[in-house]
C-alpha positions in Angstrom: 29.3 108.4 100.6 29.0 104.6 100.0 31.9 104.7 97.6 34.1 106.4 100.2 33.2 103.8 102.8 34.0 101.1 100.2 37.5 102.6 99.6 38.2 102.9 103.3 37.2 99.3 103.8 39.5 98.2 101.0 42.4 100.3 102.3 42.0 99.1 105.9 42.0 95.5 104.6 45.3 96.1 102.8 46.8 97.7 105.9 45.7 94.8 108.0 47.1 92.3 105.6 50.5 94.0 105.2 51.0 95.1 108.8 49.7 91.9 110.5 47.3 94.0 112.7 43.8 92.9 113.2 41.2 94.5 111.0 39.4 95.7 114.1 42.6 97.5 115.3 43.2 99.1 111.9 39.6 100.3 111.9 40.0 101.8 115.3 43.4 103.4 114.5 42.3 104.9 111.2 38.9 106.3 112.4 40.6 109.5 113.7 44.1 111.0 113.5 46.6 108.6 114.9 50.3 109.6 115.1 53.2 107.4 116.0 57.0 107.7 116.1 59.3 106.0 113.6 59.9 103.3 116.1 56.2 102.8 116.7 55.5 102.7 112.9 58.2 99.9 112.6 56.6 97.9 115.5 53.2 98.4 114.0 54.4 97.0 110.6 53.9 100.2 108.5 57.6 100.6 107.7 60.6 98.2 107.2 63.1 100.5 108.9 64.3 104.1 109.4 67.2 105.6 107.5 69.4 107.3 110.1 72.1 108.4 107.6 70.6 109.3 104.3 74.0 109.7 102.5 75.1 106.3 103.5 71.8 104.8 102.4 72.2 106.3 99.0 75.6 104.6 98.4 75.4 101.7 95.8 75.8 98.2 97.2 79.0 96.4 96.4 78.9 94.2 93.3 78.3 90.6 94.0 81.2 88.3 93.3 78.9 85.4 92.2 78.7 84.7 88.5 
């Protein structure tokens, strides 16, 4: 049980650091099921963006003309 609490504390610390949310808020939000939309996840800091057109997202980027 102590090991599980240790891992949860580590994970919450990582989430707090990478999302910019306070550790208190992360602890509260991860205590129980917490669902959010894609927009809410972006605002929370969990994701960078939402792919609206997956086929377009898979296209290679144009080659840079810098040499």
